[in-house]
C-alpha positions in Angstrom: 16.1 -33.9 -6.3 13.1 -31.6 -8.3 13.7 -31.1 -11.8 13.0 -27.7 -11.7 16.8 -27.4 -10.5 17.8 -28.4 -14.3 14.9 -26.8 -15.8 11.2 -24.2 -15.6 10.8 -20.8 -14.4 13.2 -19.3 -12.4 12.5 -17.9 -9.3 14.4 -14.7 -8.6 13.6 -10.9 -8.4 17.0 -9.7 -9.8 17.9 -10.6 -13.8 21.4 -11.2 -14.1 22.7 -10.1 -17.6 27.3 -10.3 -18.5 28.7 -8.2 -21.6 32.0 -7.5 -23.2 33.6 -5.5 -24.0 37.4 -3.6 -24.4 38.5 0.5 -24.5 36.8 1.2 -27.7 34.2 0.3 -26.8 33.3 2.0 -24.2 30.7 4.5 -25.3 28.4 1.8 -26.4 28.5 -0.3 -23.3 27.5 3.0 -21.5 24.7 3.8 -23.9 24.1 0.0 -22.7 24.1 0.5 -19.4 21.8 3.7 -20.0 18.7 2.1 -21.4 18.9 -1.1 -18.5 18.8 1.8 -15.7 15.7 3.5 -18.1 13.6 -0.1 -17.6 15.2 -2.3 -15.3 14.5 -2.5 -11.6 16.1 -5.1 -10.1 19.2 -5.9 -11.7 23.1 -6.8 -12.7 24.4 -6.4 -15.6 28.5 -7.5 -15.2 30.8 -5.8 -17.2 33.8 -9.0 -18.2 36.5 -6.0 -18.9 39.1 -6.5 -21.9 41.9 -4.7 -21.5 42.8 -3.6 -17.9 41.5 0.6 -18.9 38.2 0.1 -18.8 38.5 -2.3 -15.2 40.2 1.6 -14.8 37.2 3.5 -15.5 35.0 1.6 -14.4 35.9 1.4 -11.5 36.4 5.1 -11.2 32.8 5.7 -12.2 31.4 3.2 -10.5 27.8 2.3 -11.5 25.3 0.6 -9.6 23.8 -1.9 -10.5 27.4 -3.0 -12.6 29.6 -5.7 -11.1 32.8 -5.7 -12.6 35.0 -8.9 -13.9 38.5 -8.8 -15.4 39.2 -11.2 -18.9 43.0 -10.9 -17.4 42.3 -12.6 -14.7 40.0 -15.6 -15.8 41.7 -16.5 -18.3 42.3 -19.5 -18.9 45.0 -21.8 -20.4 43.0 -22.9 -23.3 42.6 -19.7 -24.0 45.3 -18.2 -23.4 46.6 -20.5 -26.4 43.9 -20.3 -28.8 44.3 -16.3 -28.4 47.9 -15.9 -29.9 46.4 -18.0 -33.5 43.4 -15.7 -33.4 42.8 -12.0 -34.3 41.1 -10.2 -31.7 38.2 -10.4 -33.1 38.0 -13.9 -33.2 39.7 -13.7 -30.5 37.1 -11.7 -28.6 34.2 -14.2 -30.3 36.0 -17.1 -28.5 35.3 -15.0 -25.2 31.4 -15.2 -25.8 30.7 -18.8 -24.1 32.7 -17.9 -21.9 30.9 -14.6 -20.1 27.8 -16.6 -18.6 30.3 -19.3 -17.2 32.7 -15.8 -15.7 29.6 -15.2 -14.3 28.7 -18.7 -12.9 31.7 -19.5 -11.0 31.9 -15.6 -9.2 28.5 -15.7 -8.1 27.0 -19.7 -7.0 23.5 -18.0 -5.9 23.2 -16.6 -9.9 20.6 -18.9 -11.3 20.1 -17.7 -14.9 22.6 -14.7 -17.8 21.9 -13.2 -19.9 24.6 -12.5 -22.2 24.3 -9.1 -24.7 26.3 -7.9 -27.6 27.7 -4.1 -25.8 25.7 -2.4 -28.5 22.0 -3.2 -27.5 19.6 -0.9 -26.7 17.2 -1.2 -24.6 14.3 0.4 -25.4 11.5 -1.3 -22.9 12.4 -4.1 -20.0 12.8 -7.8 -21.4 10.5 -8.8 -19.4 8.6 -10.8 -21.9 11.2 -12.3 -23.3 11.7 -13.5 -20.5 7.9 -14.5 -19.8 8.1 -17.0 -23.0 11.9 -18.8 -22.0 9.6 -19.6 -18.5 6.5 -20.9 -20.8 8.3 -23.2 -22.8 10.0 -24.9 -19.9 12.9 -24.8 -21.1 16.8 -23.7 -19.8 18.3 -21.5 -23.1 16.9 -18.2 -25.1 17.9 -17.7 -29.2 17.6 -14.8 -31.1 16.5 -14.9 -34.9 18.1 -12.7 -37.0 14.7 -12.3 -38.6 16.3 -11.1 -41.5 14.5 -8.3 -44.0 14.6 -10.0 -47.7 17.6 -8.2 -49.1 19.6 -8.7 -46.4 18.9 -12.4 -46.5 23.1 -13.1 -45.1 21.3 -16.6 -43.4 23.6 -18.8 -45.5 26.4 -17.0 -44.1 25.6 -15.7 -40.8 24.2 -17.4 -39.4 20.0 -18.0 -38.6 20.9 -16.6 -35.6 22.7 -14.2 -33.9 24.8 -13.6 -30.7 23.0 -10.5 -29.2 20.7 -11.7 -26.9 21.0 -15.2 -25.5 20.2 -16.4 -21.8 21.4 -19.6 -19.9 20.0 -20.9 -16.9 23.1 -22.3 -14.6 22.3 -26.0 -14.7 19.6 -26.2 -17.7 21.4 -24.6 -19.3 25.5 -25.8 -18.9 25.5 -28.6 -21.6 24.5 -26.7 -24.7 26.9 -23.1 -22.9 29.7 -25.9 -22.6 29.9 -27.9 -26.1 29.5 -23.8 -27.7 32.3 -23.6 -25.8 33.7 -26.6 -26.3 33.4 -25.9 -30.3 34.4 -22.5 -29.4 38.1 -23.2 -28.7 38.7 -26.1 -31.3 37.5 -23.0 -34.1 36.8 -20.1 -34.2 37.4 -17.5 -36.6 36.2 -14.8 -39.1 35.7 -17.1 -42.6 32.9 -19.5 -43.6 34.0 -23.0 -43.4 32.0 -26.1 -43.5 29.3 -24.5 -42.2 30.5 -22.5 -39.0 31.0 -19.0 -38.9 32.8 -17.4 -35.9 31.1 -17.9 -32.4 27.7 -17.9 -34.4 27.2 -19.8 -36.5 27.0 -22.8 -33.8 23.6 -22.1 -33.2 22.0 -22.6 -36.5 22.5 -26.7 -34.8 21.3 -26.6 -30.9 17.5 -25.6 -31.5 18.0 -30.0 -33.4 20.5 -31.3 -31.2 19.6 -29.3 -27.8 15.4 -29.8 -28.7 14.8 -30.2 -25.6 16.7 -27.1 -23.8 16.6 -24.6 -26.5 13.8 -22.0 -26.4 13.7 -20.0 -29.9 12.6 -16.6 -29.7 8.6 -17.0 -31.7 7.9 -12.5 -31.1 10.3 -12.3 -33.9 9.3 -8.4 -33.5 10.9 -7.6 -30.6 13.9 -8.4 -31.3 15.0 -5.2 -34.1 18.6 -4.2 -35.8 19.5 -2.6 -39.4 18.8 -6.1 -41.2 15.0 -6.0 -40.2 14.4 -2.4 -39.6 13.0 -2.1 -43.1 10.7 -5.8 -42.4 9.0 -4.8 -38.3 7.6 -1.7 -37.1 10.2 0.4 -34.6 7.8 0.1 -31.7 7.2 -3.4 -31.3 11.3 -3.5 -30.4 12.3 -4.4 -26.4 16.5 -4.0 -28.0 17.4 -2.9 -30.7 21.2 -4.8 -31.9 23.2 -1.0 -33.6 25.3 -3.7 -35.8 28.2 -1.6 -37.6 27.3 1.8 -36.1 31.0 3.6 -35.6 31.9 6.8 -33.8 34.3 8.1 -36.1 35.2 11.9 -34.4 33.1 14.6 -32.8 30.7 14.9 -35.4 30.8 11.6 -37.8 28.3 8.5 -36.5 28.6 6.2 -38.6 25.5 3.7 -39.4 26.8 1.6 -41.4 25.3 0.2 -44.5 22.1 -1.2 -44.2 18.6 1.5 -46.0 17.5 2.6 -42.3 14.0 3.9 -43.0 13.6 7.7 -42.2 11.1 7.2 -38.7 13.6 4.1 -37.1 16.6 6.9 -38.0 14.5 9.8 -36.1 13.1 7.6 -33.4 15.5 4.7 -32.5 19.1 6.2 -33.7 18.7 9.7 -33.0 17.5 9.0 -28.6 21.1 5.8 -29.2 23.0 8.7 -30.4 21.7 11.0 -27.4 23.0 8.2 -24.9 26.5 7.9 -26.5 27.3 11.7 -26.2 26.0 11.7 -23.3 29.0 8.6 -22.6 31.1 10.0 -24.0 30.6 13.6 -21.9 30.5 10.8 -18.4 34.2 9.0 -19.6 36.1 12.6 -20.1 34.7 13.2 -16.4 37.3 9.7 -15.3 40.0 11.7 -17.4 39.1 9.1 -20.5 40.1 10.5 -23.9 37.8 9.1 -27.1 39.0 7.0 -29.9 37.8 6.8 -33.4 36.0 3.4 -34.2 36.4 2.0 -36.7 34.2 1.5 -39.6 33.5 -2.4 -39.7 35.1 -3.8 -43.1 31.5 -5.0 -44.1 31.0 -1.5 -44.6 30.3 0.3 -47.6 32.8 3.9 -48.1 28.9 5.6 -49.0 28.9 6.8 -44.8 26.2 9.2 -44.9 24.2 8.5 -47.2 20.9 9.1 -45.4 21.7 11.2 -42.6 20.9 14.3 -44.1 17.6 13.5 -44.9 17.1 13.9 -40.6 17.3 17.9 -40.3 18.2 17.6 -36.6 17.8 14.5 -35.8 21.8 12.4 -35.7 23.7 14.6 -37.7 22.4 17.8 -35.8 23.5 15.6 -32.1 26.6 14.9 -33.1 27.8 18.5 -34.6 26.1 21.1 -32.9 28.1 22.5 -30.6 25.6 23.7 -28.1 24.4 20.3 -28.4 27.5 17.8 -27.5 31.3 19.9 -26.9 33.5 16.9 -27.2 
């Protein structure tokens, strides 16, 4: 049997992705989808619906290139057992290594799956990321947080980020399975014995799975609030809108990081416009938007930067001629 079955380049025209969210994160999930429709062609986005309302709403929307998976139909006995001992957020984190598994189990022809956080947003086609993985001849891809020095939380949150993770079906399964087992054992929103949630487990992968795991080398293409001051936004393929929350029809919380004005204008504004479109689309199938809570790590000074740019995010969310919620 050829070793290429286990490692190396995946010869498939369709890239498969998986994400998950509950009804509160439907706008972000749809904004992710809109960005994929804009920049990708041959792809399938598998959405693990964390509650029945998400499944109902997305069934009504009947979006092209989307495949729905219902958590209520896929929960294993071990997941139901640990669910009783974890907060909602901790349980969602526990699900992350299961998400690629659910896709592989649902379709035996899928050879590669990339997990995406629901608050990611593509600016370009991610093909260069997959080209780098293929060139490495490895089976798993992870991304470095690449923190700006002033925001470095590597010791707490981990060097690598659970935001864009690729697994090949065969070569990557031992890594994914190891992660699944660790998350079942322990997955909590606290630092303990070198662990934190589902994420800090990734710190040891390049060492214990050195022949299987590739760390994305072009760190400028994976941007987020914690490195927005470090890299030029124009080089990014995706942006991770960590901590961003929609509070009401005229209030958008962008979190506690210092965001350059040029990033607010050219990254946050178009993302806000996609959120507006998403909320409008959801309204067409009877979904009533609910305020999203502010992450506990976010300072109380929510809008310290928004008034700097006339006609950007604030205008997008407050002008009655732009958005009517």
